C-alpha positions in Angstrom: 120.2 94.1 14.7 118.1 96.4 16.8 119.6 97.6 20.0 118.0 96.6 23.3 119.2 99.7 25.2 118.1 103.3 25.1 119.9 105.3 22.4 121.8 108.4 23.7 120.2 111.8 23.1 116.6 110.6 22.9 113.7 112.9 23.9 112.1 112.0 27.2 113.8 108.7 27.9 111.3 108.0 30.8 108.2 109.1 28.8 106.6 105.6 29.0 106.5 105.8 32.8 104.6 109.1 32.7 102.1 107.6 30.2 101.7 104.6 32.5 100.9 107.0 35.3 98.1 108.4 33.1 96.6 104.9 32.8 96.8 104.5 36.6 95.0 107.8 37.1 92.3 106.7 34.6 91.8 103.4 36.4 91.5 105.2 39.8 89.2 107.9 38.4 86.8 105.4 36.7 87.1 102.7 39.4 83.7 103.4 40.9 81.8 104.8 38.0 82.8 102.4 35.3 85.0 99.4 36.2 82.7 98.3 39.1 79.6 98.7 36.8 80.8 97.1 33.6 77.5 95.2 33.2 75.5 98.4 33.5 77.3 100.1 30.6 76.5 99.6 26.9 78.8 98.6 24.1 79.5 102.3 23.1 80.9 103.0 26.6 83.1 99.9 26.3 84.4 100.9 22.9 85.1 104.4 24.0 86.9 103.3 27.1 88.9 100.6 25.3 90.0 102.9 22.5 91.1 105.6 25.0 93.0 102.9 27.0 94.6 101.5 23.9 95.7 105.0 22.9 97.5 105.5 26.2 99.0 102.0 25.9 100.2 102.9 22.4 102.0 105.9 23.8 103.7 103.7 26.3 105.0 101.4 23.6 105.9 104.0 21.0 108.7 105.8 23.0 110.2 102.4 23.9 110.3 101.5 20.3 111.9 104.8 19.4 114.4 104.6 22.2 115.5 101.1 21.0 115.8 102.1 17.3 112.7 100.2 16.2 111.6 103.1 14.0 109.9 101.0 11.3 107.6 99.3 13.8 107.1 102.6 15.5 105.8 104.1 12.3 103.7 101.0 11.4 101.9 101.1 14.8 101.4 104.8 14.4 99.8 104.3 11.0 97.4 101.7 12.2 96.5 103.7 15.3 95.7 106.6 12.9 93.4 104.4 10.9 91.7 102.5 13.7 92.0 104.1 17.2 91.6 107.8 16.2 88.2 107.2 14.5 87.0 105.0 17.3 88.0 107.7 19.9 86.2 110.4 18.0 83.1 108.4 17.2 82.9 107.1 20.7 83.2 110.6 22.0 80.4 111.8 19.8 78.2 109.0 21.0 78.9 109.9 24.6 77.9 113.6 23.9 74.7 112.5 22.2 73.8 110.3 25.1 74.4 113.0 27.7 72.3 115.6 25.9 69.5 113.0 25.3 69.4 112.4 29.0 69.9 116.0 30.1 67.0 115.8 32.6 69.0 113.2 34.6 71.7 115.8 35.3 71.7 119.0 37.4 70.5 122.0 35.4 72.9 122.9 32.6 75.5 120.2 33.5 74.8 118.0 30.5 75.3 120.9 28.1 78.4 122.0 30.0 79.9 118.5 29.7 78.8 118.3 26.0 80.7 121.6 25.4 83.8 120.3 27.2 83.7 117.0 25.4 83.3 118.6 22.0 86.2 120.9 22.7 88.4 118.1 23.9 87.6 116.0 20.8 88.6 118.9 18.5 91.7 119.5 20.7 92.6 115.8 20.4 92.3 116.0 16.6 94.3 119.3 16.6 97.2 117.8 18.6 97.2 114.6 16.7 97.1 116.4 13.4 100.0 118.7 14.4 102.0 115.6 15.6 101.6 114.1 12.2 102.4 117.3 10.4 105.6 117.7 12.4 106.4 114.0 12.0 110.0 114.8 11.0 110.5 117.3 13.8 111.1 115.0 16.7 110.7 117.7 19.4 107.4 118.9 18.1 106.1 115.4 17.2 106.8 114.0 20.6 105.3 116.9 22.5 102.1 117.1 20.5 101.6 113.3 20.9 102.1 113.7 24.7 99.4 116.4 24.7 96.9 114.0 23.2 97.1 112.0 26.5 96.5 115.2 28.5 93.3 115.7 26.5 92.0 112.3 27.7 92.7 112.9 31.4 90.2 115.5 32.6 87.2 113.1 32.9 89.3 110.7 34.9 90.9 113.4 37.0 87.5 114.9 37.8 86.3 111.6 39.1 89.5 111.0 41.0 89.2 114.3 42.7 86.2 113.0 44.6 88.6 110.8 46.6 89.9 114.0 48.1 87.9 114.9 51.2 87.6 118.7 50.6 86.4 118.4 47.1 82.7 117.9 47.5 81.2 119.4 44.4 81.3 118.5 40.7 82.2 122.1 39.7 85.2 122.1 42.0 86.4 118.7 40.9 86.1 119.7 37.2 88.0 123.0 37.8 90.7 121.2 39.8 91.2 118.6 37.0 91.8 121.4 34.5 94.1 123.2 36.9 96.2 120.0 37.3 96.6 119.7 33.5 97.6 123.4 33.2 100.1 123.0 36.0 101.6 119.9 34.2 102.0 122.0 31.1 103.7 124.8 33.0 106.1 122.2 34.5 106.8 120.8 31.0 107.5 124.4 29.8 109.9 124.9 32.7 111.6 121.6 31.9 111.9 122.8 28.2 113.5 126.1 29.4 116.2 124.1 31.3 117.2 122.4 28.1 117.4 125.2 25.5 114.1 127.0 25.5 110.4 126.5 25.6 109.0 124.7 22.6 105.8 125.8 20.9 103.6 122.7 21.5 103.3 123.1 25.2 102.5 126.8 24.9 99.8 126.1 22.3 98.4 123.3 24.6 98.4 125.6 27.7 96.3 128.3 26.0 94.0 125.8 24.5 93.3 124.1 27.8 93.0 127.5 29.6 90.4 128.6 27.0 88.4 125.4 27.3 88.6 125.6 31.1 87.3 129.2 31.3 84.6 128.7 28.7 83.4 125.5 30.3 82.3 127.2 33.5 79.7 129.2 31.4 78.8 126.8 28.5 75.9 125.2 30.4 74.0 128.4 30.4 74.5 129.4 26.7 71.2 129.4 24.9 72.9 129.2 21.5 74.8 126.1 22.6 71.6 124.4 23.9 70.1 125.2 20.5 73.0 123.6 18.6 72.7 120.5 20.8 69.0 120.4 20.1 
């Protein structure tokens, strides 16, 4: 019979609470731009939002299943998420990018192309971390960390919006930079936590440099003529 208590020696026994916090951040960030305007958004926005929310919810459930020894159900849910949620997230993200570029005139100069660059990078980063999590499926420490990083990929849009609740953050550029700095600080804290328990693991190092590269390039992407050409 499956146990109903957390098994000793599990990785991140409180992981589900951190993923739940990510959902709360998402709710707060999108509270005024999405949740209060549900009727104003099209079906593609709803699918994209629902798939991202379901992915975060899945990552709340999966650690609990692992902790309680429900490994068969853990793998089954992971398999179906790979088949259903991952394609929905990617296709929804592509649709959002297309919509932004098509309506570039409604944004401040260069911002639509900047956001398109960041979203493209984040989609590729999500696929990278997800792919590495699957590749290292038998390496618990790598698998768990790369899966955790997929949630961090989804957070910058919500964090950017949530930053506007802070009085001294008045501009989009500042909010965007602060959102990436928060993610980078979280990764540094996770690396410090790793160091306390036997050494820093590769996933968080990879994630930190990927986020830093996207962050730095994002401040200039809106002015790149070659990128504007790619986006048409």
